[in-house]
C-alpha positions as CSV (number, residue, x, y, z in Angstrom):
1,X,40.3,-32.1,22.5
2,X,38.9,-32.3,19.0
3,X,35.6,-33.8,18.3
4,X,37.1,-36.8,16.4
5,X,40.4,-38.3,15.1
6,X,40.8,-36.2,12.0
7,X,43.3,-37.2,9.4
8,X,45.9,-34.6,8.6
9,X,48.6,-34.6,6.0
10,X,51.7,-32.4,6.9
11,X,53.8,-31.5,3.9
12,X,57.4,-30.2,4.6
13,X,60.8,-31.2,3.1
14,X,62.3,-30.7,6.6
15,X,59.6,-32.8,8.3
16,X,62.2,-34.3,10.7
17,X,62.4,-30.9,12.5
18,X,58.7,-31.1,13.2
19,X,58.6,-34.3,15.2
20,X,57.6,-32.6,18.4
21,X,54.9,-30.7,16.8
22,X,53.5,-34.0,15.2
23,X,53.7,-35.7,18.5
24,X,51.6,-32.9,20.1
25,X,49.0,-33.2,17.5
26,X,48.8,-36.9,18.0
27,X,48.4,-36.5,21.7
28,X,45.4,-34.2,20.9
29,X,43.8,-37.1,19.0
30,X,44.7,-36.3,15.4
31,X,46.0,-38.8,12.9
32,X,49.0,-37.3,11.3
33,X,50.7,-38.5,8.1
34,X,53.7,-36.8,6.5
35,X,55.2,-36.0,3.0
36,X,58.6,-34.7,2.4
37,X,58.0,-33.3,-1.1
38,X,55.3,-31.8,-3.2
39,X,55.1,-34.8,-5.6
40,X,54.6,-37.2,-2.7
41,X,51.9,-35.0,-1.3
42,X,50.0,-34.9,-4.6
43,X,50.3,-38.7,-4.9
44,X,49.0,-39.2,-1.3
45,X,46.1,-36.9,-1.7
46,X,45.0,-38.7,-4.9
47,X,45.1,-42.0,-3.2
48,X,43.8,-41.2,0.4
49,X,41.2,-39.1,2.1
50,X,42.4,-36.4,4.4
51,X,40.5,-33.8,6.5
52,X,43.1,-31.0,6.2
53,X,46.5,-30.3,4.7
54,X,49.4,-28.4,6.4
55,X,51.5,-27.2,3.4
56,X,55.1,-25.8,3.5
57,X,55.4,-23.0,1.0
58,X,59.1,-23.6,-0.1
59,X,60.1,-27.1,-1.1
60,X,62.8,-28.4,-3.4
61,X,60.8,-30.1,-6.1
62,X,57.4,-28.3,-6.3
63,X,56.6,-25.2,-4.3
64,X,53.5,-25.0,-2.1
65,X,51.6,-22.7,-4.5
66,X,51.8,-25.3,-7.2
67,X,50.8,-28.1,-4.9
68,X,47.9,-25.9,-3.7
69,X,46.8,-25.3,-7.3
70,X,46.8,-29.1,-8.1
71,X,44.9,-29.8,-4.9
72,X,42.2,-27.3,-5.9
73,X,41.6,-29.0,-9.3
74,X,40.4,-32.2,-7.6
75,X,39.6,-31.2,-4.0
76,X,38.2,-27.6,-4.0
77,X,36.7,-27.9,-0.4
78,X,39.6,-29.6,1.3
79,X,41.1,-27.3,4.0
80,X,44.6,-26.2,3.2
81,X,46.8,-24.2,5.6
82,X,50.0,-22.8,4.2
83,X,53.0,-22.7,6.6
84,X,55.5,-20.1,5.4
85,X,58.5,-18.1,6.5
86,X,57.4,-15.1,4.4
87,X,54.9,-12.4,5.5
88,X,55.0,-10.6,2.2
89,X,51.5,-9.5,1.1
90,X,51.9,-10.6,-2.5
91,X,52.4,-14.2,-1.4
92,X,49.3,-14.3,0.7
93,X,47.4,-12.7,-2.2
94,X,48.6,-15.4,-4.5
95,X,47.5,-18.2,-2.0
96,X,44.1,-16.6,-1.4
97,X,43.5,-16.4,-5.1
98,X,43.9,-20.1,-5.1
99,X,41.3,-20.4,-2.3
100,X,43.9,-21.0,0.5
101,X,42.0,-21.4,3.7
102,X,44.5,-20.0,6.1
103,X,48.3,-19.5,6.8
104,X,50.8,-19.8,9.7
105,X,54.1,-18.0,9.8
106,X,57.2,-20.0,10.8
107,X,58.4,-20.8,13.4
108,X,55.0,-22.3,14.4
109,X,53.9,-23.1,17.9
110,X,52.1,-26.5,18.2
111,X,49.2,-24.7,20.0
112,X,48.9,-22.3,17.0
113,X,48.6,-25.3,14.7
114,X,45.9,-27.1,16.8
115,X,43.9,-23.8,17.1
116,X,44.0,-23.3,13.4
117,X,43.0,-26.8,12.5
118,X,40.2,-26.7,15.1
119,X,38.9,-23.5,13.5
120,X,38.6,-25.1,10.2
121,X,37.7,-28.6,11.1
122,X,35.2,-27.9,13.8
123,X,34.2,-24.3,13.0
124,X,30.6,-25.4,12.0
125,X,30.1,-27.4,15.3
126,X,31.5,-24.6,17.4
127,X,29.4,-22.0,15.6
128,X,26.3,-24.3,16.1
129,X,27.1,-24.4,19.8
130,X,27.5,-20.6,20.0
131,X,24.4,-20.1,18.0
132,X,22.3,-22.4,20.2
133,X,23.4,-20.7,23.4
134,X,22.7,-17.2,21.9
135,X,19.4,-18.3,20.5
136,X,18.4,-19.6,23.9
137,X,19.0,-16.2,25.4
138,X,17.1,-14.5,22.7
139,X,14.1,-16.9,22.8
140,X,13.7,-16.4,26.6
141,X,14.0,-12.5,26.2
142,X,11.7,-12.0,23.3
143,X,8.9,-14.0,24.7
144,X,8.9,-11.6,27.7
145,X,9.3,-8.5,25.5
146,X,6.4,-9.1,23.1
147,X,4.0,-9.5,25.9
148,X,5.1,-6.3,27.7
149,X,5.0,-3.6,24.9
150,X,3.7,-0.1,25.5
151,X,5.6,1.8,22.9
152,X,5.8,1.5,19.1
153,X,9.6,1.8,19.2
154,X,9.7,-1.5,21.0
155,X,8.2,-3.2,18.0
156,X,10.9,-1.9,15.8
157,X,13.6,-3.3,18.2
158,X,11.8,-6.6,18.3
159,X,11.5,-6.9,14.6
160,X,15.1,-6.1,14.0
161,X,16.1,-8.9,16.4
162,X,13.7,-11.3,14.7
163,X,15.0,-10.4,11.2
164,X,18.7,-10.8,12.2
165,X,17.9,-14.3,13.7
166,X,16.1,-15.1,10.4
167,X,19.3,-14.2,8.5
168,X,21.6,-16.0,11.0
169,X,19.6,-19.2,11.0
170,X,19.5,-19.4,7.2
171,X,23.3,-19.5,6.9
172,X,24.0,-22.4,4.6
173,X,27.2,-23.3,6.5
174,X,25.1,-23.9,9.6
175,X,23.6,-27.4,9.9
176,X,21.5,-29.1,12.5
177,X,19.4,-26.0,13.3
178,X,16.0,-27.3,12.3
179,X,14.7,-27.2,15.9
180,X,15.9,-23.6,16.3
181,X,14.1,-22.6,13.0
182,X,10.9,-24.2,14.2
183,X,11.1,-22.2,17.5
184,X,11.9,-19.1,15.3
185,X,8.8,-19.6,13.3
186,X,6.7,-19.8,16.4
187,X,8.3,-16.5,17.6
188,X,7.5,-14.8,14.3
189,X,3.8,-16.0,14.4
190,X,3.3,-15.1,18.0
191,X,4.9,-11.6,17.7
192,X,3.0,-11.0,14.5
193,X,-0.3,-11.8,16.2
194,X,0.3,-9.4,19.0
195,X,1.8,-6.7,16.7
196,X,-1.3,-6.9,14.3
197,X,-3.7,-6.2,17.2
198,X,-1.4,-3.4,18.5
199,X,-1.3,-1.7,15.2
200,X,-5.0,-2.0,14.5
201,X,-5.8,-0.7,18.0
202,X,-3.6,2.4,17.7
203,X,-3.7,3.2,14.0
204,X,-6.6,5.7,14.0
205,X,-5.1,7.5,17.0
206,X,-1.8,7.8,15.2
207,X,-3.4,9.4,12.2
208,X,-4.5,12.3,14.5
209,X,-1.2,12.6,16.4
210,X,2.1,14.3,15.7
211,X,5.4,12.6,14.8
212,X,7.2,11.7,18.1
213,X,3.8,10.7,19.7
214,X,3.5,8.1,16.9
215,X,5.6,6.3,14.4
216,X,6.7,8.0,11.3
217,X,4.2,7.0,8.5
218,X,4.4,6.7,4.8
219,X,3.3,10.4,4.2
220,X,6.1,11.6,6.4
221,X,9.0,10.0,4.6
222,X,10.1,12.7,2.2
223,X,9.5,15.7,4.7
224,X,11.2,13.9,7.5
225,X,14.2,12.3,5.9
226,X,14.8,13.8,2.5
227,X,13.9,17.6,2.5
228,X,16.3,18.4,5.4
229,X,19.2,17.0,3.4
230,X,18.6,19.5,0.6
231,X,19.9,22.2,2.9
232,X,23.2,20.3,3.4
233,X,23.8,18.7,0.0
234,X,23.6,20.1,-3.5
235,X,22.2,16.8,-4.8
236,X,19.9,14.4,-3.1
237,X,18.7,11.1,-4.5
238,X,15.5,9.6,-3.0
239,X,15.2,5.9,-4.0
240,X,12.2,3.6,-3.3
241,X,12.7,-0.2,-3.8
242,X,9.2,-1.4,-4.1
243,X,8.3,-4.3,-1.8
244,X,11.7,-4.6,-0.1
245,X,11.5,-6.1,3.4
246,X,13.7,-5.2,6.4
247,X,15.5,-8.5,6.4
248,X,16.4,-8.1,2.7
249,X,17.7,-4.6,3.3
250,X,19.9,-5.8,6.3
251,X,21.5,-8.3,3.9
252,X,22.1,-5.6,1.2
253,X,23.3,-3.0,3.6
254,X,26.5,-4.8,4.5
255,X,27.5,-4.3,0.8
256,X,27.3,-0.5,1.1
257,X,29.2,0.1,4.4
258,X,32.5,0.4,2.6
259,X,31.2,3.1,0.3
260,X,29.0,5.3,2.5
261,X,28.3,6.3,6.0
262,X,25.0,4.8,6.9
263,X,22.2,6.0,9.2
264,X,19.3,3.5,9.3
265,X,15.9,4.6,10.7
266,X,12.5,3.1,10.4
267,X,8.9,4.0,9.6
268,X,5.5,2.2,9.6
269,X,3.6,1.8,6.3
270,X,0.0,2.9,6.2
271,X,-2.7,0.4,5.4
272,X,-3.5,-1.3,3.1
273,X,0.2,-2.1,2.6
274,X,-0.2,-1.9,-1.2
275,X,1.6,0.2,-3.7
276,X,-1.5,2.3,-4.7
277,X,-1.9,3.4,-1.1
278,X,1.6,3.4,0.5
279,X,3.7,4.7,-2.4
280,X,1.1,7.3,-3.5
281,X,1.2,8.4,0.2
282,X,5.0,8.7,0.1
283,X,5.1,10.8,-3.1
284,X,2.1,13.0,-2.2
285,X,2.8,13.4,1.5
286,X,-1.0,12.7,2.0
287,X,-3.2,9.9,3.3
288,X,-5.2,8.2,0.6
289,X,-8.5,10.0,1.7
290,X,-6.7,13.4,1.5
291,X,-5.1,12.6,-1.9
292,X,-8.5,11.6,-3.3
293,X,-10.0,14.8,-2.2
294,X,-7.2,17.2,-3.1
295,X,-6.1,15.5,-6.4
296,X,-9.0,13.4,-7.7
297,X,-7.4,13.4,-11.2
298,X,-4.4,11.7,-9.7
299,X,-6.2,9.2,-7.6
300,X,-7.1,5.8,-9.0
301,X,-7.8,3.0,-6.5
302,X,-8.3,0.1,-8.9
303,X,-7.4,-0.7,-12.5
304,X,-6.8,-3.6,-14.8
305,X,-3.5,-2.0,-15.6
306,X,-1.4,-2.1,-12.5
307,X,1.1,0.5,-13.8
308,X,-1.6,3.2,-14.0
309,X,-2.3,3.1,-10.3
310,X,1.0,5.0,-9.6
311,X,1.6,6.9,-12.9
312,X,1.3,10.3,-11.3
313,X,4.1,10.0,-8.7
314,X,6.2,12.6,-10.4
315,X,3.5,15.2,-10.5
316,X,2.6,14.4,-6.8
317,X,6.2,14.9,-5.8
318,X,6.3,18.4,-7.3
319,X,3.0,19.4,-5.7
320,X,4.2,18.1,-2.3
321,X,7.5,20.0,-2.6
322,X,5.4,23.2,-3.3
323,X,3.3,22.5,-0.2
324,X,6.5,22.4,1.9
325,X,7.9,25.5,0.3
326,X,10.8,23.5,-1.1
327,X,11.1,25.2,-4.5
328,X,13.5,22.9,-6.2
329,X,14.3,23.6,-9.9
330,X,13.0,20.8,-11.9
331,X,13.0,17.8,-9.5
332,X,13.4,14.6,-11.5
333,X,11.4,11.4,-11.2
334,X,12.6,8.1,-12.8
335,X,10.9,4.7,-12.6
336,X,12.7,1.4,-13.5
337,X,10.1,-1.2,-14.2
338,X,11.7,-3.3,-17.0
339,X,14.9,-4.0,-18.9
340,X,14.3,-1.1,-21.3
341,X,14.2,1.3,-18.3
342,X,17.3,-0.4,-16.7
343,X,19.3,-0.1,-19.9
344,X,18.3,3.6,-20.2
345,X,19.4,4.3,-16.7
346,X,22.8,2.7,-17.2
347,X,23.3,4.8,-20.4
348,X,22.4,8.0,-18.4
349,X,24.7,7.2,-15.6
350,X,27.6,9.6,-16.4
351,X,25.2,12.5,-16.4
352,X,22.6,11.3,-13.8
353,X,23.7,13.7,-11.1
354,X,22.2,17.1,-11.0
355,X,21.6,19.8,-8.3
356,X,18.4,19.3,-6.3
357,X,16.2,16.3,-5.9
358,X,16.1,13.1,-8.0
359,X,13.6,10.4,-7.2
360,X,13.9,6.9,-8.4
361,X,11.6,3.8,-8.1
362,X,12.9,0.3,-8.7
363,X,10.1,-2.3,-9.2
364,X,12.2,-5.5,-9.5
365,X,11.6,-6.8,-6.0
366,X,7.8,-6.3,-6.3
367,X,7.8,-7.9,-9.8
368,X,9.9,-10.8,-8.5
369,X,7.5,-11.3,-5.6
370,X,4.3,-11.4,-7.9
371,X,5.9,-13.5,-10.6
372,X,7.1,-16.1,-8.1
373,X,3.5,-17.1,-7.5
374,X,2.9,-17.4,-11.2
375,X,6.0,-19.2,-12.6
376,X,7.1,-22.6,-11.1
377,X,10.8,-22.0,-11.9
378,X,10.9,-18.6,-9.9
379,X,9.0,-20.3,-7.1
380,X,11.6,-23.1,-6.9
381,X,14.5,-20.6,-6.9
382,X,12.8,-18.4,-4.3
383,X,11.1,-21.2,-2.5
384,X,11.1,-19.6,1.0
385,X,11.9,-16.3,2.8
386,X,15.7,-17.1,3.1
387,X,16.0,-18.0,-0.6
388,X,13.9,-14.9,-1.7
389,X,16.3,-12.8,0.4
390,X,19.3,-14.2,-1.4
391,X,17.8,-13.7,-4.8
392,X,17.1,-10.0,-3.9
393,X,20.7,-9.6,-2.8
394,X,22.0,-11.2,-6.0
395,X,19.8,-8.8,-8.0
396,X,20.9,-5.8,-6.1
397,X,24.6,-6.5,-6.5
398,X,24.3,-6.7,-10.3
399,X,21.6,-4.1,-10.8
400,X,21.7,-0.6,-12.3
401,X,20.9,0.6,-8.7
402,X,24.2,-0.7,-7.4
403,X,26.0,0.8,-10.4
404,X,24.3,4.1,-9.6
405,X,25.4,3.9,-6.0
406,X,29.0,3.1,-7.0
407,X,28.9,6.1,-9.2
408,X,27.4,8.4,-6.6
409,X,29.8,7.2,-3.8
410,X,32.6,9.3,-5.4
411,X,30.4,12.5,-5.2
412,X,31.1,14.4,-1.9
413,X,28.2,16.8,-2.4
414,X,25.6,14.1,-2.9
415,X,23.4,12.3,-0.4
416,X,21.1,9.3,-0.9
417,X,18.0,8.1,0.9
418,X,16.8,4.5,0.3
419,X,13.5,3.1,1.5
420,X,10.7,0.8,0.6
421,X,7.0,1.5,0.3
422,X,5.9,-1.8,1.9
423,X,7.1,-5.3,2.5
424,X,5.6,-8.8,1.9
425,X,4.9,-11.9,3.9
426,X,4.6,-15.6,3.0
427,X,0.9,-16.3,3.5
428,X,0.4,-19.8,4.9
429,X,-3.1,-19.6,6.4
430,X,-6.5,-18.7,5.0
431,X,-9.8,-17.0,6.1
432,X,-13.1,-17.5,4.3
433,X,-14.4,-14.1,3.2
434,X,-17.6,-12.8,1.5
435,X,-18.6,-9.8,-0.6
436,X,-21.0,-8.5,-3.2
437,X,-20.1,-9.0,-6.9
438,X,-18.7,-5.5,-7.5
439,X,-16.2,-5.6,-4.7
440,X,-12.4,-5.3,-5.5
441,X,-10.4,-8.2,-4.2
442,X,-6.8,-9.2,-3.6
443,X,-5.5,-11.9,-1.3
444,X,-4.8,-9.6,1.6
445,X,-7.4,-6.8,1.3
446,X,-10.7,-6.1,-0.3
447,X,-12.9,-3.1,-0.6
448,X,-16.6,-2.8,-1.6
449,X,-20.0,-3.3,0.0
450,X,-21.2,-5.9,2.4
451,X,-17.7,-7.3,3.2
452,X,-17.3,-9.8,6.0
453,X,-15.0,-12.7,7.0
454,X,-15.0,-15.7,9.3
455,X,-13.0,-15.6,12.6
456,X,-10.9,-12.7,14.0
457,X,-7.8,-12.6,11.8
458,X,-8.8,-9.7,9.8
459,X,-9.7,-6.0,10.2
460,X,-13.2,-4.8,9.1
461,X,-13.2,-1.0,8.3
462,X,-16.8,0.3,8.3
463,X,-15.8,4.1,8.4
464,X,-12.9,4.4,5.8
465,X,-12.3,8.1,6.5
466,X,-11.3,7.4,10.1
467,X,-8.6,5.1,8.7
468,X,-7.3,7.6,6.2
469,X,-9.1,5.9,3.3
470,X,-11.4,7.2,0.6
471,X,-15.1,6.8,1.2
472,X,-16.2,7.6,-2.3
473,X,-19.4,5.6,-2.5
474,X,-22.2,4.7,-0.1
475,X,-21.7,1.7,2.1
476,X,-18.0,1.3,1.3
477,X,-16.0,-1.1,3.5
478,X,-12.5,-2.5,3.6
479,X,-11.3,-5.8,5.0
480,X,-7.6,-6.3,5.7
481,X,-5.9,-9.6,6.5
482,X,-3.7,-9.8,9.6
483,X,-0.6,-11.9,10.3
484,X,0.0,-14.4,7.5
485,X,-3.5,-15.0,6.4
486,X,-5.1,-14.7,3.0
487,X,-8.8,-14.0,2.2
488,X,-10.3,-16.9,0.3
489,X,-13.8,-17.2,-1.5
490,X,-16.1,-19.5,0.3
491,X,-17.2,-21.3,-2.9
492,X,-13.7,-22.2,-4.1
493,X,-11.9,-22.4,-0.7
494,X,-9.7,-25.6,-0.9
495,X,-8.5,-24.9,-4.4
496,X,-7.6,-21.3,-3.6
497,X,-6.0,-22.3,-0.3
498,X,-3.7,-24.9,-2.0
499,X,-2.8,-22.5,-4.7
500,X,-1.8,-19.5,-2.6
501,X,-0.3,-21.3,0.5
502,X,3.2,-20.0,0.8
503,X,2.7,-17.2,-1.7
504,X,4.4,-13.9,-0.8
505,X,1.7,-11.2,-0.6
506,X,1.3,-7.7,0.7
507,X,-1.7,-5.4,1.5
508,X,-2.2,-6.7,5.0
509,X,-1.0,-6.1,8.6
510,X,2.2,-7.8,9.6
511,X,5.6,-6.8,10.8
512,X,7.3,-7.6,7.4
513,X,4.7,-5.6,5.5
514,X,4.6,-2.6,8.0
515,X,8.0,-2.0,9.6
516,X,10.4,-0.7,7.0
517,X,13.9,0.8,6.8
518,X,14.7,4.2,5.7
519,X,18.5,4.7,5.3
520,X,20.5,7.8,4.6
521,X,23.8,7.1,2.8
522,X,26.2,10.0,3.1
523,X,29.6,10.2,1.4
524,X,32.8,9.1,3.3
525,X,35.2,12.0,3.6
């Protein structure tokens, strides 16, 4: 049975032949009215409210396509199911171009009709029921899993599941799931609390271990994922989307499956999860402490001009390739930070491909994340994690990056690697922190002297070198926030807490900042 007595209009100029079908629908609880012409149907739809229309394609006065077109002018969301004798593809294409919801081929079986109506009238309710049952199984499973983890690979699997459920529960067609969203938020916070402790406890050990015994880390990305491809393909593109989260990538990835064969892998960002540390580590293949020692002229830990913190990535890439004996003729590095850069890339598109390695950095997501906290209109558009994810997808589909990928998808001797340098997290809680006047501060990490904070939701690093960080002055400390906490000054606590609550930040220790995708896109043959 259906959930309620829906009102259906069945339009057919031979409606008398459908008496048994109509009777069957009425027995199932539907209210069925009929029309024997297109004009009669249009008049009835303008006067009455229907839940769905069954529409014959061929009628004497006005054909079904014209009726559909007129319905769509006034009722764009009304479910319309075409009943037709023809299976010709061009007819279906014409119908779907007019937002036809579904079609049935004559002769129709009454059970087919009821199944089709149920799918369109109660699809949301049925989907909610299915989602609720699946979520219950996931909720019970994940609570057991997060408390029984002994291997870093388990955290990747857990974060994938959490990210997929974030996406599923944010489906705008799904109503009445506020209780599930509340449970999901609890799962995220509990998992992040355990992950942050796990990461902090194992990090210094990982820095001394080999890949396989530990996660792939930021300095390993190019040697592990990119350099081996240069032996197989004439041209390899290495692309970093600054500040891209795993959940955002999962949404984007579905748009690329028709163009490429995808192989998604994962890595853990180093800390702090900030561009100056994580992205310099990617392009140099070195931890910050080693980069500062080996290339002091290329290392800058703080600056009033943010762009200057990573301005030597092209040079660092060349030096890393030499260290790995990957002698590539003129590897290219391109950064897209603004509209001028974007326009230049679009103009260069026809000649962008060349033998060897091309590295590109796209800064849009990072810029969006920072500007969201400064401009109310962006904050309103990207008001939460789900909305930010949709904005990122919308940018990607219209970006020069998507244009580049479309262009390269036709090249059989070209392979692409896409990754992120760090993610971000919506910071909803705060910790009071203290420092001396010369310390360098952001919301998620500080460095300087005499640093401390209240509680236990942060990491205090007293020996930076053990954590792969520069120790370039006496008494240098770092503090790094865990989970979704910010560091707030004690003298202006309440004002800063209100200002930054819900802001998307990076630099700390959380799954969205640390666990990142690295996907290889190979051409389809």
